[in-house]
N, C-alpha and C positions, 0 to 999 in steps of 0.2 A: 373922900378921895374916890374918884370913880374907878370901877373895876375894868381891867383890860379885856380885850375880846377873848372868848374861850377858844382853846385850841381845837382844831378840827379833828374829826374821827381818824383820818389818815395819820395825823401827827401823833395821836394818843397810841395808835397801833404800833407805829414805828418805835416810839419810846419804850413800849412794853417789850417789844421784840428785842431791842437793844439791851434792855435790863435782863431778859431771860438769857441772852447770849453771854452777857458778862458773868452771870452767875455760873453757867456751864463752864466757861473758860476757867474761872476761879476754882471750881470743884475738880476739874481735870488737873489743873496745876498742883493743887494740894495732894491729889491722889498719886501723881507722878512723883512728887517729893517724897511721900510716904513709901512708895515702892522702892525708890532708890535707896532710901534709908534702910529698909528691911533687907533688900538683896545685898546691900553693902555689908550689913552686919552678918548676913548668912555666909557671904564670901570669906569675911574675916574669920568667922568661926570654923569654916571648912578648911581654911589654910592650915589649921593644925593637923588635918588628916591628909594632906596633899602628898601623893606618892609620885615618884618618878624612877625612870630606869627599869631595872629588873623587878622590883616590887610592883610597879604599876602593871607590867606585862603579866605577871603571875595572877594578880587580882582580876585582870581582864580575862585571862584564860579560864579562871575558876568561874567567872560569871557566865561565860560562853558554854562552859562545860555543864553548869547547872541547867541552863536553858535547854541545851541539846539532850541532856539526861532526862529532863522531864518529858520532852517531846518523845524521846526513844521509849521511855517507860510506858507511855500511852500506846504506842505502836505494838510493843512486846505484849502488853496485856490483851490487846485486841487479837493478836495472833493465838494467844494461849487459851483464851476463853472457850473456843469450840471443843478443846480436848476434854474439858470438864463435863461435857454432855455424856461422856462415856462412864462417868463415875456415878452410876446410879446407886440406890441404897443397897442393892443386892450384888454389887460388883465382885465382892470377895466370894460369894457362894456360886456366882455364875460360872458355868463350865462350857467348854467348847463341845462340839459334836463328837461323839464317839461311834463310829460305824464299823460293823463286821460285815464284810462282803462275801457273798456266796456266788458260785458259778451257776449255770443254767440247771445243773443237776443237784444242787444243794450242798456241794462241798465248799468248805471255807477256802477263800482266795487270799484274804489278807485283811488288814485293818487300816483305817485312816482316822485322823482326828486325835483328840486328847482324851486319854483315860486317866482321870484324876486318881492319883495314888498318894493320899495323905496319911496312910497308915503307918509309915515309918517316921517316927518323931526325930527331931533334930539330934537329940541326945544319942540316938542309935546309929547315927552316921559315923563312920570311922574318923577319928580326929585328924589323921593325915589327909583325908579327902577334903574336909572343911578348910584345912590350911592351904592345900594345893589350889583350891578355887580362890580363896582370898589372896594368896601370893600372886596369882596370875591375873585375876580380874580387878581386885580393889583392895590394896593392902591397908588403906586407911579407912576401911568401911566403918569400923566402930568409933572413929574419931570425927568424921565429918557430919554434916547436917542433911545429906542427901546429894550435895554437889561438892565434889572434891576440887576446890579452887586451886590448890597447890598442884594437884595431879593433872588438872586440865592445862595449867600454865606450863608444867613440865612436858606434857605431850605436845603442846604447840611448839615449844623450843626444839624438842627432838625432831618433830616432823619438818620444821623449817630448815634444820641443819641437813636432814636427809633428803630434802627436796621432794618429799612425798609422805604419804601416810604410813608411818612405821609403829606408832603407838597410839592407842585409843585414849580418849579423855573422859569417856562416860563412866560415872560411878556404877556400882552394882545396882543401886537403887534406880538410877536412870535407865539402866538396861531392863530392869523389871518393869518400869513404867512403859517402856517401849513394847515389851512382850505382852503386857496385859491390855494396853489401850491403843497402841499406834502401829503403823506399818513400818516396812523396812526402808522406805524411801529416804534418800540422803538429801535433805533440804534444810535450810535455816529454820523454816517454820516448824518442822518436826523436832529440831533440836530445842527450840524454845518451848514447845509443848512438853517435851521430855523433861526439861529442867523443872518447869512448874509442877508437873505431876510427880516428879521425885519429891519435891518439898511437900506436896499433899500427902504422899505415902508415909513420909517420915512423921508427919504431924498425927497420923492415925494409927500407925502400927509401931510395934517395938522393933529393934534391930533384929532380934531372933526371928520375928514373924516375917520381916522382909527377906531375911536370908533363906528361911525355909520356902517361901513362896518362889523365890528365885530358883532354887534347886529343883522345885517341883514342876515349874511352868516352862523352863527353857527347852527349846527344841534341840536335840542332840543327834539328829541324823537317824536314818533307818526307820523312820516313822515313829521314833520314840520321843516322848515328851517327859522330861524329868529325869533326874539321875538314876532313880531306881529302875525305871523302864529301860533306860539305856544299859544299865548293868545287866539286866535280864536279857536284853537283845544281843549285846556284844559278848558277854561272857557267861550267859546262862546261870547267873546266880544273883541273889539279892545284893543290894548296895551295902548291906551290913557285912558281907563276906569278902568284899573286894580287897585285894592286897595293895601295897603302895604303888606297884607298877601299874596296875589296872586303874587305881585312883588317878594317877597322873594322866593316863590316857583319857579318862573321862573329863577331867578338868580341862584338858586341852581342846575339847570339843565345843566349848561355849563360844569361842571366837568365830569359827567357820565349820560347822558340822559337816557340810557337803564336801569340804576340802580335806578334812582330817578324819573322816569316818574310817575306822580300821577295815571294814569290810569292802571299802572302795579303794583305799590307798593305804596299805599297811605301813610302807616305809615312811610316808608322810606323817602318819599317826604316831609312829614311834619317835620320829624326830621332834614332833610337837610335845610329846610326853617328856622327852629329855629336857626340852626348854622349860616345861613346868617344874621339873626337878631342880633345874638351875634357879628358878624363881623361888623355890622353897628355901634354898640355901642363902640366896641373896637377901631374902626378907628376914633371915634369922629365925625361921620357924623350925628348921631342921639343920643338922650338920651334914657335911659331905659324907661322913662315915655312915650316917643313917640312910642316905639315898643310894649308897654304893650298890647294894644288892639289887635295887630296882633298875639301875643302869646296866648291871651285868645280865639280868634276866628280865628283859622287856615283856610286856603283856602280849598275850597271844589270843585273839578273839575266837569265838566259835566259828567253825567252818560253815558258812551258809551258801556255798557254791551250788549245792544241789537243791536249794530251795527256791526254784524259779517262781518269781512273783510278777504278774503282769502290771507293772507299776504305772506305765503310761495309761492303761485302761483304768486302773484304780484311781488315778489322779482325775481323770475325766468324770468318772462315776461319782466321786466325792464332790466335785464342783456341782454336778447335777443334783445330788442329795441336798446340798446347802440351799439351792434355789427352791427345791420342793419343801424343805423345812420352813423356809420364810413364807411360803404360801399356805402352810397348814393352818387350821383354825386356832385361835388363841387359846382354846381350851386344852390343847395338846402341849404340854410343857416338857414332855420327855426329851432328853438330849442323847439318848443312847438308842441306836437302831441296828437292826439286822436287815440287810438289803440283799435280795436275790437279784443278780444281774443277768444279762443275756449272754455273758461271755461263754464261748465254747472252748474249754481249755485245750482240746486237741488241735483245733484249727489255729488257736493262738500260738501254740508251740511250733506248728508247721510254718506259720507266717514269720515268726521271729527267726527260725532257722533259714527260711528261703531268703529273707532280706540279708541275714548275716553271710550266708554262702555266696549270694550274688555280689556282695561288696568284696568279700575275700577273693573270689575268682576273678571278677572283672573290674574291681574298683581301680586298680593301678592302670589298666589299659584305657579305661574310660575317663580317668581322672575324676572319679566321683567318690565322696566320703560319707554321704548320708542318704537315707531313704525313709519312707513311711508306707505303711500298709493299713487299710481300713476295710473290713468286711461287714456288711449290714444285710439284714433281711429286707425285703421290699416294704414291709410294714414299719421300718424304722428301728427295729431291734438290733442293737450293736453286738455282733458276735466276736469281732477281733479288732484290736487296735495296737499297732506297733508305731510308736512315735519317734523312733531313732534307732541307731545301731546299737547303743549301749546306754542304758538308763544310769548306770553308775557313773559314767563319764559326763553325761549331760542329761538333766531332767527336762530340758526344753522339749515340749511335745510338738513335733513337726506335723502331726496329723491334725492338730486342733488349733495351734497358735502360729504356725508359719504361714505367712501371707505370701504366696507364690503365683506367678503367672500360669494360667492353665493351658495356654497355647490353643491348639486346634480342638482340644477336648471341650472348649467352650462353644464350638460351632453348632452342636445339636440344638442349643437354645435358638440360634439364629434360624436354622432350618425349620424348627417347630413353629416359629412365629410366621414363617412363609407359608407352611401348610395350614395354619389356622386362619390365614387370610386369602385362602382360595388357591394356592399352588397345589400341584400334585407331584408325586415322584417322577412322573414322566414329563413334567413341564420343561420345556427347553429354556435353558439359560445360556448366557454368553460367558465364556472364559477368554478374556481378552485384556489387554493393558488398561489400567484405569488410574487416574490421578486425582486426588483430592487436595487441591492447593499444591504444596510442595511435596506431599507424600504420595509416592507411587508404589503400592504393594506389589510384590511379585510372588509367584508360586515357588514351592520348594525346589522343583527342578528347573526353574527359570524358563519354562516353556508354557505354551497355551494350546488348549484343545478346541477352541472355537465354540460352536453350538453343540450342546450336550444336554442330556436329561439331568434333572436335579439330583436323582439318585447317583448318577455317575460322578457329579461334582463333589458329593459328600464322600463317595468311595475313595476318590483321589485326593481329598482334603485341599481343594483348590481355594486359595486365598482371595482371588479377584471375585469369585462367585459370591463368597461369604460377604465381602464388602459391598458389592452391588445389592445384595438382598437387604442389607442393613440400611443402605441409602433409599431403597424403595419403600420399605415398610417402617422405617424409623427406629433409631437406637433406643428411644424411650420404651417402645413395646418390648424389645429384647430385655432391657433392664427390668422392666416390670415383671416379665415372665420368669426370669432367672431368680428374682427375689421371692416370687410366689412359690417357686419349686424348692427353695431352701438356701440360696446364697444369701448370707448375712452381711458380708462385707460391702462397703460403698462400691458402686460401679459408675465411673465417670463416663459420660456419653461422648467419649473421644472417637475419632475416626478409626483407630486401631481396635476398638472394643470388640467387633465381631471376630477378630483373630485371637482373642484371649489375652489382650494386653492389661486388663484389670487384674487385681490380685485377689485370690480366693484361698480357702483352706481345704484340705483333703476331706475333712468330715462334712463340710458344706457340699462339696462336689458329689460325695456319695449319696447325701440326702436328696440332692436334686436329681441324680440318675435314678434313684429309687422311685420317683414319680413315673419315669418311663416303665420300670419293671413292674409296678403295681396296677398299671392301667390308667394312669393319669390322675391319681388322687394325692392330695397333700400328705406329707410324711412328718411325723414328730420323731425326731432322732432321739433315742434314749438308750442308756446303758442299764438303767434301773427298771426292773420288771415288777418288783413288789417291795414294799417297805413296811417292816413291822417294828413296834416298839418292844421293849424288853419282856412284857407279859404275853407276847405273841399276837396281839391285836394288829390287824392290817390297817395302816393309815394312809397308804397310797398304793394303787395297783394300776398298771398301764391300761389294761382293757376296761377299767371302770372310770378312772380319773383323767386320763390323758385327753388332750383336745381331739375332737372327732374330725376325721378327714373330710375334706371337701374336694369336689372336682376342680382340677386346674386345667387339664388338657382333655378335650372331648375324646371319647373312644374312637371316633372316626379318624382323628389325627394320630392317635396312638397306633391305630392299625396301618398308618402310612410311615411314621417316623421309625418304629421299631424294626420293620423289615429293612429299612435303609441302614440302620445301625448294624443289623445283622449282616448286611452285605459288606459293610466296611470290615468286619472280622473275616468273613469267608473269602472275600475277593479283593480287599484293599490293604490298607496300612497295618491292620491289626491281625494278620494271619497267625502270627506266633502265639496268639492267645486262644486259639481254637481248642476245644475239648472233645474227647472221644465220645461220640454218640449223644452229645448235648449241644444244643443251639446256643450260641453266644452272640450278643450284641454289644457294641461299644465304640469307643473312639480313642485314637491316639492324640498325644499333645506334645509338641516341641516348641520351645520358645527361642527368641532371638539369641544368637551366640551360644546356643546350647546350654543355657543356665538352668532349665527345667526339662524334665522328660516325664510324661504321664501315660498311663493307660487307664482308662475308665471303662469298665465292662459289667455286664450283668447277664444272668440267666433268669429262669423262672423262680429260682430259689434264693440266690444271693446277688448282692451288688457289691462291687469291690473297686477300690482305687489303689494304685501303686504309683508312687512318686520317687524320683531320684534327683539329687542335686547337691550342691554345696552350701553350707551355712553362710559362707562369706560371698555368695553370689558369683563365684569365679566360674568360668565356662568349663564344661566337660568336653571330652574328646569326641565330638560329633555323635553323642548319644541321642537317639530319637525315641519316641514313645513306643514305636513298634519293635524295639530290640529288647533291652534288659527289662523294662517295666512290663511289656506284654509277657515275656518269658516268665517272670517272677509271678505275675498274676495267674498264669496258667498253672504253675506248680501248686500254688495255694488252693486254687479253685478245684483242681483235679482231686485233691484230697478231701476238700470240703463236701464234695458231691457224692462221696462214697457213703452208702448205707442210708440215704435220705430218699424220701418219696419225691420223685422228680415232678416238677411243675413246668408248665409251658410259658414261654414269653408271650404276653398279650400282643395280638396282631401277627404273631409268627406261627403259633400253634405247634402241632405235632409233626411239622415237616422233618423229614430225615436230615440228620446232621451229616456233614461230609466226613469221610473216613480220613484219619490222619496217616500220612506216610510215615512219620517218625513219632511214635508215642512218647510223651514225656516220661523220663525216668523218674521213679518214685524218690521223693526226697528223704534223705536220712536224718532222723531226728532222734538222738540218743535217749531222750526222756520218754519217747513213746514206747508202749509195749509192742506195737505192731505198726507196720506201714499202712495197714488197712484200718480205716476208721470204723469204730463200732457203730452198729446200727442204732439209730436214734428214733425216738417217738416222732410221729408225724404231728403237725400242728393240731390236727383234729383230735388225735389221741390225747395230747397234752391239755387241750381245752376240756375234754371230757373228765379227765382226772381232776382238774381244777374245779369243775362243777361238782364232782363227787365229793371233794374235800369240803366244799361249801355246805353240801347237804348234810354231811356228818357233823360239822361244826354247829349248824343251826338246829339240828334234830333234837327233840326233847329227850330227856332220859328215859330209859326203858323202865317199865314197872318191875318191882322185885318179883323173882320167880318163886312159885310155891315150893315149900320144902321145910326142912328143919331149920329153926332159928339158931342163933349163935349159942343159946343155952341148951340146945338139944331138944326144945319143945316143938312138937309139930305145929306148923301153921294151922290157922283155922280152916277147917274143911278138908285138910290134907290127911291122908292115911298115916298111921303111926308107923314108924320105922320097924322093920322086923327085928325081933330079939334074937341075938346070937346064942346058939346052943353048942355045947361041947360034944 
């Protein structure tokens, strides 16, 4: 039988493809059948666990909660981790700075920082003091693990009902964690760090160790850290000796020491102590009969009204010490220092009295409640700082921390730029209306003088001229010069900048004006003159370690701007600041709506700033810089220049000062022995004494003198002692 014709290549390829396609279809069909069988079985199996209604909702919520909880835990851990960088191996031994401050004459002014006093063991603390602290701060301290969950929830409920914060939720361990490692900022991040650090503390210390650290490290007002230091400060006795009433007052300070400190507000301190006694009874630690005596006889602190301490000055000096310590070589591990400052205690008392009397006498009429005074030598040594009317009422330092508009007292920077770029005091400028966009500045008297010399424009503090100068020479040059002279706050290059619209501090303004007073050189403002460790070694001294001054304003420009500023005082807006037989240069400053009033002035010896205003920025009653600020400046400076070697203002020289028609009456300061300032050493004499001290300290010891030895034997080569005869 004959074979048929062989299929062609195309036919074979087609058959192969059809076969391959059939196999794929069969495989997919079988896989689909298997999948349906498996999923059907799985569904039938899961039907046994099917939920509906409320159970299904609860399971769903639990699943979502687990997911959100896991994500939240990651976030919380990320926020908490940075806090553990503070927990170095020596965190328990690490102490804060302890500084004893001396005035310029070597007398003790006060102390700042923490002096660790761990010498009083917990067993020696009065039992009622420990119970008072626990009853008020953390009743469940010995029961929880560092975080009192029940107490926190109770505090949340109480605060929610009260519509505000009425009860704190932080445990005693959390408070210790904050005191040791964190700041006082009220943020969620800080609370998270606080909670984790509390758990960390509980894992490493016993409850008694935590309680002891809490009692030793807490700030209790008056510069006192720890219960024993507070007992010494407020009651003049050791914590071992305090009675129940005193213990209750001390326990009440942990919450808000500045508010309940007995030397600041005794009624509030006693009311708080009464609350602590209530807590003792409510917690079941004591009975009403046991606390009755303390209620009837509340604690009375030591009277410290006669112990005037320049707290604003010391706060500034302590901040400066912190910066200096951070810059010391790593080899210096000492944390206790004795610091000689530049404070002149007599000028400080006069400045405090002058500010207080000005506010008492004129505060109501001018509607002004606050002020600040800063006195500095032209080399930057801070002699006086008054940061407010009453440190006990407000520790906010208006001399260093209050950013206020300087008004026209900023104009000397503008005029100096003009003089540095070719202008002269006799250069004719235009006092006429000017508009920059929609802003049209006007002069104080709303009048114009036309074509006048530059010196006359500054004398009358004309706004239009200052604006024109800024437009001609550029605001950037003004900002650059102001920063070089000592202004540290940001200065925006806005149109009102030359009129003092930017915000500055009094300490910065004094620093900048010191450049005028010292002949144009940079100034390093400092309260610290010398810093020693406990063994007497000098680790920092201004004349040796401070940044060296550099020229900022050429002497030729100083010779022009200083006579112009002297003219402001003698013939312009600053006439009330003139001194008897002393040349004065300066500038007044008044801001829009009378929110700020300044007088900035200097002589060859001192530079001073006086500012008046209100903390809430409310307007005063038409107070200008040439009124109360200039008058207060005059009173302080009239005293400061008594008994000192007079120096001349650079560029002004020894020209005779104008006679005063009405001499300023001497200010009455109860703490001063006399209204006449004691004669002080000149800077040259002081420098010689310092050099002499250095010579004595570095000189080699003297060789022993020839003579009898301790045993009575004559030294070699020495004649024998004569024999006594009867």
